Structure formats: structure tokens, C-alpha cells
Backbone as a ProteinNet text record, in pm:
[ID]
protein_1_A
[PRIMARY]
MKKIMSLVVILSMLLAPVAFAASSWVDGKTYGEKVSGKLGYGLTNTVLGWTKLLTTPNDYSSEGKNVWQGVGQGLVDATVTTVLGAVQLVTFPIPADIEIPSPVDLSGAAKK
[TERTIARY]
82.2	0	86.9	198.4	286.1	348.3	380	438.3	338.3	213.2	110	89.9	81.6	63.5	183.8	303	423.3	420	378.7	368.1	264.4	150.8	45.9	97.5	167.3	219.9	322.5	412.3	515.5	452.9	358.7	292.4	212.7	146.4	67.9	157.9	275.8	368.2	423.5	444.5	496.2	390.3	266.4	160.2	87.8	100.8	28.7	59.9	185.7	210.4	139.3	124.3	53.4	-94.1	-150.9	-292.9	-330.2	-237.6	-272.9	-196.6	-148.3	-80.3	-181.8	-133.1	-221.3	-287.7	-396.6	-470.9	-390.1	-301.8	-216.5	-293.6	-406	-483.2	-540.7	-548.8	-605.5	-521.6	-392.6	-302.8	-318.4	-407.1	-426.6	-470.8	-423.1	-453.2	-588.2	-620.5	-744	-845.7	-968.4	-1075.6	-1039.7	-986.8	-951	-844.7	-743.9	-639.4	-695.5	-783.4	-841.6	-934	-1017	-1112.7	-1039.6	-941.7	-868.9	-785.6	-729.7	-655	-743.4	-862.9	-956.2	-1005.5	-1027.9	-1069.1	-962.4	-837.3	-728.1	-709.4	-720.5	-705.2	-815.5	-940.1	-1052.3	-1042	-999.4	-983.1	-874.6	-763	-653	-697.4	-765.1	-809.3	-915.6	-1003.2	-1107	-1047.4	-955.6	-898.1	-795.2	-717.2	-608.8	-634.1	-753.6	-783.7	-766.5	-790.4	-779.3	-636.1	-537.2	-398.2	-371.6	-456.6	-443	-461.3	-534.6	-552	-418.4	-323.9	-193.5	-86.8	-90.5	17.2	5.2	-116.6	-132.4	-84.6	-122.2	-65.8	86.3	139.6	284.4	347.7	287.3	337.3	333	222.7	210.2	317.8	341	443.3	581.7	610.8	741	763.5	655.5	664.7	655.2	641	632.8	496.6	395.2	258.5	188.8	70.4	-10.9	-57.7	-19.3	-52.3	-203.4	-273.2	-417.9	-490.1	-435.9	-490.7	-465.1	-349.4	-317	-412.9	-456.1	-553.7	-685.9	-729.3	-853.9	-842.4	-728.1	-705.6	-698.6	-636.5	-628.9	-766.7	-853.9	-991.4	-1064.3	-1048.3	-1111.6	-1053.8	-920.7	-855.3	-892.3	-893.1	-925.6	-1068.7	-1160.7	-1301.2	-1319.7	-1262.4	-1277.4	-1213.8	-1092.4	-1021.9	-1095.7	-1144.3	-1214.4	-1346.9	-1423.6	-1553.9	-1536.2	-1444.8	-1425.3	-1359.6	-1279.3	-1226.4	-1338.4	-1435.9	-1551.4	-1633.6	-1644.1	-1715.5	-1642.6	-1510.1	-1433.3	-1447.2	-1453	-1468	-1602.2	-1707.2	-1841	-1854.9	-1788.8	-1804.4	-1689.9	-1613.7	-1497.9	-1530.1	-1651.2	-1676.7	-1683	-1697.4	-1702.2	-1566	-1483	-1345.6	-1332.5	-1414.6	-1403.2	-1335.2	-1238.4	-1162.6	-1243.9	-1250.4	-1309.4	-1193.1	-1143	-1025.5	-1060.2	-966	-983.4	-934.8	-1025.8	-985.9	-906.6	-830	-761.4	-865.5	-891.7	-991.5	-946.2	-1036.6	-1006.7	-893	-795.3	-681.5	-720.8	-729.2	-773.6	-671.3	-547.2	-445.1	-453.5	-531.4	-544.8	-441.8	-343.1	-240.5	-284.8	-231.8	-264.2	-204	-280.3	-233.9	-157.7	-45.6	38.7	-16.6
-118.9	0	125.7	122.3	238.3	266.2	160.1	177.7	243.1	203.5	259.8	407.4	440.9	580.5	664.9	610.4	683	709	610	624.8	730.6	730.7	830.3	970.9	987.6	1119.4	1166	1078.8	1115.5	1150.5	1068.4	1096.1	1225.7	1251.6	1375	1497.9	1487.9	1601.1	1622.8	1515.4	1527.3	1576.9	1535	1569	1698.6	1747	1867.2	1989.4	2016.3	2133.2	2124.6	2005.9	1988.4	2019.7	1979.4	1998.6	2143.6	2223.7	2359.3	2465.7	2430.1	2528.2	2628.3	2742.2	2843.5	2790	2853.9	2810.6	2837.1	2747.3	2765.2	2744.6	2678.8	2650.7	2777.7	2885.6	3011	3066.5	3034.4	3084.1	3012.2	2914.6	2841.7	2935.3	2909.8	2996.8	2962.9	2833.9	2793.4	2743.5	2730.9	2678	2537.9	2454.2	2316.7	2311.3	2397.7	2401.1	2444	2545	2593.9	2489.7	2427.1	2328.6	2206	2155.5	2037.9	2073.6	2194	2238.2	2251.4	2308.3	2324.5	2189.2	2096.1	1961.4	1895.8	1903.9	1845.8	1913.9	2046.6	2123.5	2087.7	2082.1	2047.2	1905	1813	1673.5	1660.7	1730.9	1726.1	1780.3	1895.2	1952.2	1866.6	1807.8	1722.6	1596.3	1535.4	1408.9	1429.3	1536.7	1556.3	1665.1	1721	1825.2	1777.7	1652.6	1597.1	1604.4	1619.1	1621.7	1742	1845.4	1961	1919.4	1809.2	1759.4	1718	1677.8	1633.9	1742.6	1818.4	1914.5	2040.2	2085.8	2209.6	2192.8	2086.3	2069.9	2056.3	1991.1	1978.9	2116.6	2201.9	2337.8	2417.1	2404.9	2475.8	2429	2299.6	2244.5	2295.9	2298.2	2345.6	2492.8	2569.9	2713.3	2744.4	2641.3	2661.4	2708	2692.5	2730.9	2613	2639	2537	2434	2309.2	2202.7	2180.5	2195.1	2173.3	2280.3	2402.8	2504	2463.1	2401.9	2352.1	2243.1	2159.3	2054.8	2119.3	2218.8	2289.7	2361.5	2430.7	2502.1	2403.5	2288.7	2186.3	2135.2	2121.1	2077.4	2179.9	2307.7	2413.9	2416.7	2416.8	2422.7	2303.4	2184.4	2063.8	2068.8	2114.1	2122.3	2221.4	2340.5	2444.4	2399.8	2346.3	2304.9	2192.1	2094.5	1981.4	2024.6	2106.1	2149.8	2237.1	2332.9	2419.6	2344.3	2243.2	2157.5	2082.8	2037.2	1968.9	2064.8	2189.9	2290	2311.3	2321	2335.5	2212.7	2097.5	1973.8	1969.5	2013.2	2012.1	2120.8	2235	2347.8	2358.4	2251	2259.4	2302.7	2277.6	2324.7	2477.8	2546.4	2692.7	2741.5	2794.3	2828.6	2959.5	2976.8	3092.8	3045.1	3123.2	3083	3102.7	2999.7	3007.1	2989.4	3100.9	3093.9	3029.9	2952.9	2894.3	2997.3	3053	3157.8	3100.4	3186.5	3146	3147.4	3032	3028.5	3111.8	3133.9	3209.7	3141.5	3219.7	3165.5	3159	3038.5	3018.8	3064.8	3088.6	3130.4	3279.8	3352.9	3496.7	3576.3	3509.9	3578.3	3589	3684.7	3699.8	3584.3	3528.5	3415	3465.3	3401.2	3441.8	3391.8
0	0	0	74.3	79.2	-56.6	-130.7	-263.8	-358.4	-349.2	-435.6	-404.5	-276.5	-237.3	-279.4	-264.6	-306.7	-456.9	-533.1	-677.4	-713.7	-645.5	-671.7	-642.6	-531.7	-495.6	-598.8	-637.7	-735	-869.6	-915.7	-1043.4	-1038.5	-926.3	-916.5	-919.5	-861	-865.3	-1005.7	-1077.3	-1212.8	-1311.2	-1291.5	-1384.9	-1351.2	-1229.2	-1187.6	-1272.9	-1307.7	-1392.6	-1527.5	-1580.8	-1707.3	-1688.4	-1575.3	-1551.2	-1529.1	-1478.5	-1439.6	-1517.2	-1634.2	-1717.8	-1773	-1818.5	-1875.1	-2001.8	-2042	-2160.3	-2286.4	-2318.1	-2435.5	-2566	-2561.1	-2681.9	-2743.4	-2666.9	-2717	-2832.5	-2834.5	-2937.9	-3071.6	-3079.2	-3204.5	-3316.2	-3435	-3550.2	-3614.2	-3619.8	-3687.4	-3585	-3633.2	-3549.1	-3499.1	-3586.8	-3550.4	-3441.7	-3451.2	-3348.5	-3214.1	-3215.1	-3089.8	-3027.1	-3108.3	-3056.9	-3001	-3075.3	-3025.9	-2902.8	-2899.5	-2782.1	-2659.7	-2678.6	-2566.4	-2516.6	-2607.5	-2568.5	-2481.6	-2524.4	-2446.8	-2312.8	-2311.6	-2188.3	-2088.1	-2136.2	-2049	-1997.1	-2083.1	-2041.9	-1935.2	-1956.6	-1859.7	-1724	-1722.7	-1595.1	-1527.3	-1605.9	-1547.7	-1486.1	-1557.6	-1511.3	-1399.1	-1406.7	-1310.4	-1206.8	-1203.4	-1105.6	-961.5	-937.1	-801.7	-747.2	-833.6	-785.7	-696.4	-704.9	-615.4	-469.1	-445.8	-308.9	-247.5	-332.2	-283.9	-295	-403.8	-426.4	-341.2	-315.2	-237.8	-93.4	-21.4	113.4	111.2	8	-5.1	-23.6	-106.2	-125.9	4.7	77.9	205.3	302.7	306.9	395.9	358.2	229.2	181.7	214	213.9	241.9	391.4	474.1	618.7	667.2	584	621.4	689.5	741.7	807.1	703.4	722.9	627.6	620	731.8	730.3	649.1	649.3	559.6	414.6	390	257	212.3	306.5	273.5	232	307.9	272.8	140	120	-5.3	-121.8	-99.2	-202.7	-241.2	-144.2	-170.6	-257.3	-222.8	-301.8	-442.2	-452.9	-584	-671.3	-611.8	-688.5	-740	-656.9	-697	-811.1	-795.3	-898.3	-1030.1	-1022.1	-1143.3	-1215.5	-1140.3	-1200.8	-1263.1	-1191.7	-1243.3	-1366.9	-1361.1	-1477.1	-1593	-1562.6	-1668.1	-1737.9	-1659.4	-1718.6	-1805.4	-1760.9	-1841.4	-1974	-1969.1	-2092.4	-2181.7	-2119.7	-2195.3	-2267.4	-2201	-2260.3	-2367.4	-2346.6	-2438.9	-2540.1	-2559.7	-2649.3	-2792.3	-2847	-2983.2	-2995.2	-2883	-2883.5	-2835.5	-2924.5	-2886.5	-2808.5	-2706.3	-2617.1	-2489	-2441.1	-2323.3	-2196.1	-2114.7	-1981.6	-1886.2	-1834.8	-1749.6	-1616	-1564.4	-1432	-1331.4	-1252.9	-1159.4	-1043	-979.2	-857.9	-746.6	-686.6	-579.9	-460.2	-369.8	-248.4	-174.6	-133.4	-58	88.8	141.2	278.2	382.3	342.3	438.4	465.6	383.9	402.6	324.5	265.6	187.2	42.4	-28.2	-170.2	-247.7	-339.9	-420.4	-540.1	-570	-683.2	-812.4
[MASK]
++++++++++++++++++++++++++++++++++++++++++++++++++++++++++++++++++++++++++++++++++++++++++++++++++++++++++++++++

């Protein structure tokens, strides 16, 4: 069980930057490039949004912040990212950008 959890944590750290990158598909020149880019972006956020549950507490711990606040923030971030990823996935034929907002920072500090 420990090996599986370790693998999940390592994979989530490696894949998280891919899941939460900026909307690069907006730069597509044609309708096809934008639509396929938005489909991939929405699919990635929908499937990997849950990784915020693991990465945010880790970030808080690394920065010396309260880990339990990181758990709460991770829950908020994961929910917002997954839901808005699903919205992008459903609306991929319409190449309008739906930006994923930075959720409320539960630590009280401004989010970067």
C-alpha cells in the first residue's frame, strides 16, 4: 500500500504542472487548433484536477505554512479546477476561453 501511495504522490507532482498550465490553446490559428486544444485542456483539468488535493498541502508544507490550511485550499482548488475543466470539456466546440480563476486563498495571503 505504501508503494502505491508513493507512486500516486510522485505521479501527481509530475503531472500537476501539465494539468494547471495556462490556456495555451487560445493561441491556435485555426478553429480546428483551438477546438482540439480546448478539448485536451478540459480533459486534462477534469482528469487531473484531483492532484491539487496532494500538491497544495505539499506546497504549504514546503513554504512553512499550516498544512491543514493547505488541505482545505487543495480541496477548493481541486473542486474548482475539475468542475471548470468539465465545463471546458463540454463546451470545447465553442473556442471561447473560460479561465480557471484562482480560488479564495484560505491562508489569508494573496495568491500568486
